[in-house]
C-alpha positions in Angstrom: -17.2 54.5 7.5 -15.0 57.5 9.2 -17.0 60.8 10.5 -15.6 63.9 10.8 -16.5 67.3 12.5 -15.6 70.5 11.9 -13.7 72.9 14.3 -15.4 75.9 14.7 -13.3 78.7 13.3 -15.9 81.9 13.3 -15.0 84.5 15.7 -16.7 87.5 15.5 -17.8 87.7 18.9 -14.3 86.9 20.2 -12.3 83.4 21.4 -13.6 81.6 24.2 -11.1 79.3 24.5 -12.8 76.9 27.2 -16.1 76.5 24.5 -13.3 75.7 22.0 -11.6 73.1 24.0 -14.9 71.6 25.0 -16.2 71.7 21.4 -12.8 69.2 20.9 -13.0 67.0 23.8 -16.6 66.5 23.4 -16.1 65.3 19.4 -13.2 63.0 21.0 -15.6 61.6 23.9 -18.6 61.3 20.6 -16.2 58.8 18.3 -15.6 61.6 15.7 -12.5 60.3 13.6 -11.3 63.5 12.3 -11.8 67.2 13.4 -11.6 69.6 10.3 -10.8 72.9 9.4 -10.7 75.3 6.1 -8.4 77.6 4.8 -9.9 81.2 4.3 -7.3 84.2 3.7 -8.6 87.3 3.5 -12.3 87.1 4.7 -15.1 87.0 3.0 -18.8 88.4 3.8 -17.7 90.1 6.6 -16.9 86.4 9.2 -14.1 86.8 10.8 -12.3 83.0 10.3 -9.7 81.9 12.5 -6.2 80.7 10.5 -6.7 77.4 9.5 -2.5 76.0 11.0 -3.2 77.5 13.9 -6.5 76.6 15.1 -5.1 72.8 14.0 -2.8 73.7 16.4 -4.5 75.0 19.1 -6.5 71.8 18.5 -3.5 69.5 18.8 -2.8 70.8 22.4 -6.7 70.4 23.3 -6.7 66.4 22.1 -5.2 63.2 22.3 -6.8 60.8 20.2 -8.6 63.4 17.2 -6.8 63.4 13.6 -7.0 67.0 12.5 -7.1 68.3 9.1 -7.7 71.4 6.8 -9.8 71.1 3.5 -8.1 72.6 1.8 -5.1 74.5 1.6 -5.3 76.3 -1.0 -1.4 75.3 -1.7 -0.5 78.0 -4.9 -0.7 80.9 -2.1 1.7 79.3 -0.2 5.5 79.0 -0.3 5.6 74.9 -0.1 9.2 74.9 1.7 7.4 76.9 4.6 4.5 74.6 4.0 5.9 71.5 4.3 8.0 73.0 7.3 4.6 74.0 9.2 3.1 70.7 8.4 5.5 68.7 9.1 6.0 70.2 12.6 2.1 70.0 13.2 2.2 65.9 12.4 5.3 65.3 14.2 3.6 67.2 17.7 0.5 65.8 17.6 2.0 62.2 17.1 0.9 61.9 13.6 -2.3 62.5 13.6 -2.3 65.1 10.5 -4.7 65.3 7.4 -4.0 67.9 4.8 -6.0 68.5 2.0 -5.0 70.8 -1.2 -6.7 72.5 -4.3 -6.2 75.6 -7.0 -8.5 77.2 -5.1 -9.7 78.7 -8.6 -9.5 81.0 -10.9 -11.8 83.7 -8.5 -9.0 85.0 -5.8 -7.1 88.1 -5.2 -3.8 87.0 -6.4 -2.4 89.8 -6.3 -1.9 90.1 -2.8 -0.1 86.7 -2.9 2.2 87.3 -6.0 0.7 84.8 -7.9 0.2 84.9 -11.5 -3.4 83.0 -12.1 -2.1 82.2 -15.7 0.3 79.5 -14.2 -2.2 78.3 -11.5 -2.0 74.6 -12.7 1.4 74.8 -13.1 2.1 76.2 -9.8 -0.1 74.3 -7.5 1.5 70.6 -9.4 5.0 71.9 -8.6 4.1 73.0 -5.6 2.7 69.8 -4.5 5.5 67.6 -5.9 7.9 69.5 -4.0 5.8 69.1 -0.7 6.1 65.6 -1.1 9.7 65.6 -1.5 10.4 67.6 1.2 8.7 65.0 3.4 9.8 61.9 2.4 13.5 62.6 1.2 16.5 63.0 3.5 18.2 65.3 1.2 16.0 67.6 -2.1 17.3 68.4 -5.0 14.8 70.1 -7.2 14.8 72.1 -10.3 11.6 73.5 -11.3 10.1 76.7 -12.9 8.9 78.1 -10.1 11.2 77.0 -6.8 15.0 75.1 -7.3 16.8 73.5 -4.3 19.5 72.1 -3.9 20.9 69.5 -0.6 18.0 70.7 1.4 16.3 69.3 4.1 13.2 69.6 6.2 13.8 68.2 9.6 12.0 66.8 11.9 10.2 65.1 9.1 6.5 64.0 9.7 6.0 60.9 12.0 3.8 59.8 9.0 5.6 58.2 6.4 6.6 59.2 3.8 4.2 62.2 4.9 0.6 63.1 6.3 -2.3 62.0 3.7 -3.1 64.4 1.1 -6.4 64.6 -0.1 -7.4 66.5 -3.2 -10.2 69.2 -4.1 -11.4 70.1 -7.3 -14.4 69.8 -9.4 -13.2 69.7 -13.5 -11.8 66.6 -14.8 -8.5 66.7 -15.2 -8.0 68.4 -11.2 -9.7 65.2 -10.7 -7.4 63.5 -12.6 -4.7 65.1 -11.1 -5.6 63.8 -7.1 -5.0 60.2 -8.7 -1.6 60.9 -9.8 -0.8 63.0 -6.8 -2.2 62.2 -3.8 -4.2 59.4 -1.3 -7.5 60.5 -1.9 -10.5 63.0 -3.0 -12.6 65.2 -1.1 -15.5 66.4 -2.5 -16.9 70.2 -1.5 -19.7 71.5 0.4 -20.4 73.5 -1.8 -21.1 70.7 -4.1 -24.3 68.6 -4.3 -24.6 65.0 -4.1 -24.9 64.5 -7.2 -22.1 66.4 -8.3 -19.9 64.3 -6.2 -21.4 61.2 -7.7 -20.3 61.8 -11.5 -17.0 63.6 -9.9 -16.1 60.2 -7.8 -17.4 58.1 -11.0 -14.3 60.5 -13.2 -11.8 59.6 -10.2 -12.6 55.5 -10.3 -12.3 55.9 -14.2 -8.9 57.6 -13.6 -7.6 55.0 -11.2 -8.2 52.0 -13.3 -6.1 53.5 -15.5 -3.6 54.5 -13.4 -1.1 51.4 -11.9 -2.5 52.4 -8.6 -4.5 50.2 -6.3 -8.2 51.7 -5.5 -8.0 50.1 -2.5 -5.5 52.8 -1.6 -7.2 55.8 -2.3 -9.9 57.2 -0.7 -13.1 59.2 -1.0 -14.5 62.1 1.3 -17.6 64.3 1.3 -18.1 68.0 3.4 -21.9 68.1 3.8 -22.8 71.2 5.5 -26.0 70.0 8.0 -28.8 71.9 9.7 -31.1 69.5 12.2 -34.3 70.5 13.3 -37.5 68.9 14.7 -39.2 71.5 12.4 -37.9 70.8 8.8 -38.2 73.8 7.2 -36.3 75.9 10.4 -33.2 73.5 9.8 -33.4 74.2 5.9 -34.0 78.1 7.0 -31.2 78.1 8.6 -28.5 76.7 6.6 -29.5 78.3 3.9 -29.1 81.7 5.8 -25.7 80.3 7.1 -24.7 79.6 3.5 -25.2 82.8 2.2 -23.9 84.1 4.7 -20.4 82.4 4.4 -20.0 82.7 0.6 -21.9 86.0 0.1 -24.6 84.7 -2.6 -28.0 83.8 -2.0 -29.9 80.4 -2.8 -26.8 77.7 -2.3 -29.0 75.7 0.4 -29.3 73.2 -2.6 -25.9 71.6 -1.9 -26.7 70.9 2.5 -28.5 68.0 3.9 -30.9 70.1 6.3 -34.3 68.8 8.1 -35.4 66.4 10.7 -32.6 64.0 11.6 -34.4 61.3 9.8 -33.9 63.7 6.4 -30.1 64.3 7.5 -30.2 60.4 7.9 -31.2 60.0 3.6 -28.9 62.6 2.6 -26.0 61.2 4.3 -26.9 57.9 3.3 -26.8 59.2 -0.3 -23.3 60.6 -0.2 -21.9 56.9 1.4 -23.9 55.4 -1.9 -22.0 57.4 -4.4 -19.1 56.7 -2.6 -17.7 58.5 0.4 -15.7 56.9 3.6 -15.2 59.7 5.2 -18.1 62.4 5.9 -17.7 65.7 7.1 -20.4 66.8 9.1 -20.3 70.6 8.8 -23.1 72.7 10.9 -22.7 76.6 10.7 -23.8 77.8 13.4 -25.1 76.4 16.9 -22.1 73.9 16.1 -21.7 72.2 19.7 -25.8 71.3 19.6 -25.4 70.4 16.3 -22.4 68.1 17.4 -24.4 66.6 19.5 -27.6 66.1 17.4 -25.6 64.5 14.2 -23.8 62.0 16.6 -26.9 60.7 18.2 -29.1 60.6 15.8 -27.5 60.6 12.5 -24.1 58.7 13.1 -25.3 55.5 14.5 -27.8 54.7 11.7 -25.2 55.1 9.3 -22.5 52.5 11.0 
């Protein structure tokens, strides 16, 4: 069992570089395996949000051991050649500490802002992932795709991790879960889904693994948990419900979180682990430094 912590990206009150560095160094001291960002290019609900790649790059310079990841890049909104170069560089600079999450992002996005035809979303996603992996793995790439064509192309330097950083797939539909098995190294359950939904997703992925020629031991399962800990459990649940409404712009999402007393969060995290998660990403939505201390002291030791 491994444990990650989210990297603060909110900047409504400006950016406090000293606090940011202290948070990341403390995450290492507390023994977290990884720190994770989220990608949100266009601002949702009026909440300023730092870019995922830039935040990870800054975090690399603030840390020595912590692995850094994004869950997830909405890759159809990216040129895969540019993305391959940026992420290969980040893996190189970090000494091989990068984790990469990818997903289609679903249909509810402003695709016109990115010159992307939503009717070809899945095809664009799949081809882009194939090209991303090929650019990381091969010295010279000849690629004749529907969206991208390359001849004798190369991305250098290569990632330190060979043939490339671990590739985690997001998604919820059965077809998306099967794509994770075909192209990815693991499945990452979203924080916006319940543990019951994650349990069903793991079942579908395991069925697809059994039908493939892959070794299940080489495929990972992870889940983001939005959480809040307070001696007053009702206060914690109210806080996380309000935070999620601000994040997603709609009420009633508290059901997806694990919130309450430390014992409540332990029980909720144990359910996620029992569902199959080998990596749990703890994501506080407010008072991040304080919540990180609480989860490290009162929850993680009871899950190991």
